[in-house]
Each structure stands twice: as structure tokens, then as C-alpha cells.
RONU-834370 format. One record per residue (C-alpha): chain; residue in three letters; residue number from 0; x, y, z. Coordinates in steps of 0.02 Angstrom, whole numbers, plus 50000, padded with zeros to 5 digits. Layout:
% RONU-834370
+-------+-------+-------+-------+-------+-------+
: mitor : tivex : kolfi :    px :    py :    pz :
+-------+-------+-------+-------+-------+-------+
:     A :   Ala :   NUM :     X :     Y :     Z :
...
+-------+-------+-------+-------+-------+-------+
END
This chain:
% RONU-834370
+-------+-------+-------+-------+-------+-------+
: mitor : tivex : kolfi :    px :    py :    pz :
+-------+-------+-------+-------+-------+-------+
:     A :   Met :     0 : 50000 : 50000 : 50000 :
:     A :   Leu :     1 : 50144 : 50118 : 50036 :
:     A :   Val :     2 : 50218 : 50091 : 49864 :
:     A :   Glu :     3 : 50047 : 50117 : 49784 :
:     A :   Leu :     4 : 50027 : 50278 : 49882 :
:     A :   Arg :     5 : 50197 : 50340 : 49826 :
:     A :   His :     6 : 50159 : 50300 : 49643 :
:     A :   Arg :     7 : 49988 : 50385 : 49654 :
:     A :   Val :     8 : 50065 : 50545 : 49723 :
:     A :   Glu :     9 : 50201 : 50542 : 49589 :
:     A :   Arg :    10 : 50068 : 50520 : 49454 :
:     A :   Glu :    11 : 49955 : 50658 : 49519 :
:     A :   Gln :    12 : 50088 : 50783 : 49575 :
:     A :   Gly :    13 : 50226 : 50743 : 49451 :
:     A :   Val :    14 : 50349 : 50719 : 49594 :
:     A :   Phe :    15 : 50348 : 50636 : 49765 :
:     A :   Ala :    16 : 50396 : 50773 : 49888 :
:     A :   Pro :    17 : 50281 : 50772 : 50041 :
:     A :   Lys :    18 : 50315 : 50909 : 50169 :
:     A :   Ala :    19 : 50265 : 50801 : 50319 :
:     A :   Ala :    20 : 50170 : 50645 : 50370 :
:     A :   Leu :    21 : 50054 : 50590 : 50509 :
:     A :   Tyr :    22 : 50044 : 50405 : 50554 :
:     A :   Ile :    23 : 49910 : 50334 : 50669 :
:     A :   Ser :    24 : 49929 : 50152 : 50714 :
:     A :   Cys :    25 : 49816 : 50034 : 50811 :
:     A :   Leu :    26 : 49885 : 49997 : 50984 :
:     A :   Ala :    27 : 49876 : 49810 : 50945 :
:     A :   Arg :    28 : 50005 : 49836 : 50807 :
:     A :   Ala :    29 : 50130 : 49899 : 50936 :
:     A :   Arg :    30 : 50149 : 49721 : 51002 :
:     A :   Cys :    31 : 50210 : 49666 : 50831 :
:     A :   Asp :    32 : 50330 : 49812 : 50822 :
:     A :   Phe :    33 : 50396 : 49804 : 50999 :
:     A :   Gly :    34 : 50348 : 49632 : 51065 :
:     A :   Gln :    35 : 50277 : 49591 : 51235 :
:     A :   Gly :    36 : 50320 : 49718 : 51368 :
:     A :   Gly :    37 : 50373 : 49852 : 51243 :
:     A :   Ile :    38 : 50542 : 49771 : 51204 :
:     A :   Lys :    39 : 50587 : 49772 : 51021 :
:     A :   Pro :    40 : 50637 : 49597 : 50963 :
:     A :   Glu :    41 : 50813 : 49586 : 50895 :
:     A :   Gly :    42 : 50818 : 49607 : 50707 :
:     A :   Ala :    43 : 50641 : 49677 : 50698 :
:     A :   Thr :    44 : 50627 : 49825 : 50582 :
:     A :   Gly :    45 : 50452 : 49882 : 50626 :
:     A :   Glu :    46 : 50324 : 49972 : 50524 :
:     A :   Met :    47 : 50402 : 50144 : 50549 :
:     A :   Ala :    48 : 50563 : 50083 : 50468 :
:     A :   Leu :    49 : 50460 : 50016 : 50322 :
:     A :   Ile :    50 : 50367 : 50181 : 50304 :
:     A :   Arg :    51 : 50530 : 50278 : 50304 :
:     A :   Glu :    52 : 50605 : 50159 : 50176 :
:     A :   Val :    53 : 50461 : 50191 : 50055 :
:     A :   Ile :    54 : 50420 : 50376 : 50084 :
:     A :   Gly :    55 : 50596 : 50432 : 50125 :
:     A :   Asp :    56 : 50660 : 50555 : 50253 :
:     A :   Val :    57 : 50497 : 50650 : 50280 :
:     A :   Pro :    58 : 50462 : 50729 : 50451 :
:     A :   Thr :    59 : 50335 : 50610 : 50527 :
:     A :   Ile :    60 : 50236 : 50618 : 50688 :
:     A :   Gly :    61 : 50108 : 50494 : 50751 :
:     A :   Phe :    62 : 50026 : 50402 : 50893 :
:     A :   Tyr :    63 : 49941 : 50240 : 50940 :
:     A :   Ala :    64 : 49751 : 50234 : 50948 :
:     A :   Gly :    65 : 49622 : 50105 : 51001 :
:     A :   Gly :    66 : 49553 : 50081 : 50826 :
:     A :   Glu :    67 : 49489 : 50172 : 50673 :
:     A :   Ile :    68 : 49313 : 50236 : 50646 :
:     A :   Met :    69 : 49253 : 50234 : 50467 :
:     A :   Ala :    70 : 49075 : 50238 : 50400 :
:     A :   Ala :    71 : 49002 : 50214 : 50576 :
:     A :   Arg :    72 : 49107 : 50057 : 50606 :
:     A :   Leu :    73 : 49255 : 50027 : 50719 :
:     A :   Tyr :    74 : 49405 : 49938 : 50643 :
:     A :   Gly :    75 : 49553 : 49868 : 50736 :
:     A :   Tyr :    76 : 49732 : 49828 : 50689 :
:     A :   Thr :    77 : 49742 : 49968 : 50561 :
:     A :   Gly :    78 : 49871 : 50098 : 50517 :
:     A :   Val :    79 : 49828 : 50264 : 50434 :
:     A :   Leu :    80 : 49961 : 50369 : 50347 :
:     A :   Thr :    81 : 49921 : 50548 : 50297 :
:     A :   Leu :    82 : 50042 : 50643 : 50186 :
:     A :   Phe :    83 : 50047 : 50833 : 50182 :
:     A :   Leu :    84 : 50088 : 50885 : 50005 :
+-------+-------+-------+-------+-------+-------+
END
């Protein structure tokens, strides 16, 4: 999805040069990133490393949330990336 997002921005804007990004991740995903007890497993790259690899060195801020509300439904285990172009 990250690669698709990058290609879409390049197609629509002519260049991929976001000014900043906001990433909101489900709290349940933190366990995959950092393991039980908040300790990052050795060798784990995590989703933030993947995001940085695809979108580059863009100033990014974010937080963990309890889920995502969309169309009057609550979804869990999601991640939402917003790019400021």
C-alpha cells in the first residue's frame, strides 16, 4: 500500500515530495513492532522503518490509537498514513 501511495502521488503531482506525514497506528500493532512488554525483538525493523524506507526522510509524527472509525464502524489493527503535500 505504501508503494501504491507513493506512485499515486508521483502520478498526480509529478513528483513525490511530501512536506510532512502523520501516522496513526492501532495499539495492537505495537505488540508486533515492539513485542511483549514494549521490548523490540532483535532484528525487527518495525512498520516505521518500512514507512521511512518507502516515503523517505519525511518529518513524521504519530501516535497509537484504540482503533479506526470509518462509516460508523470501528476497525482494529489498522494503520493510517496521511501525507501533507
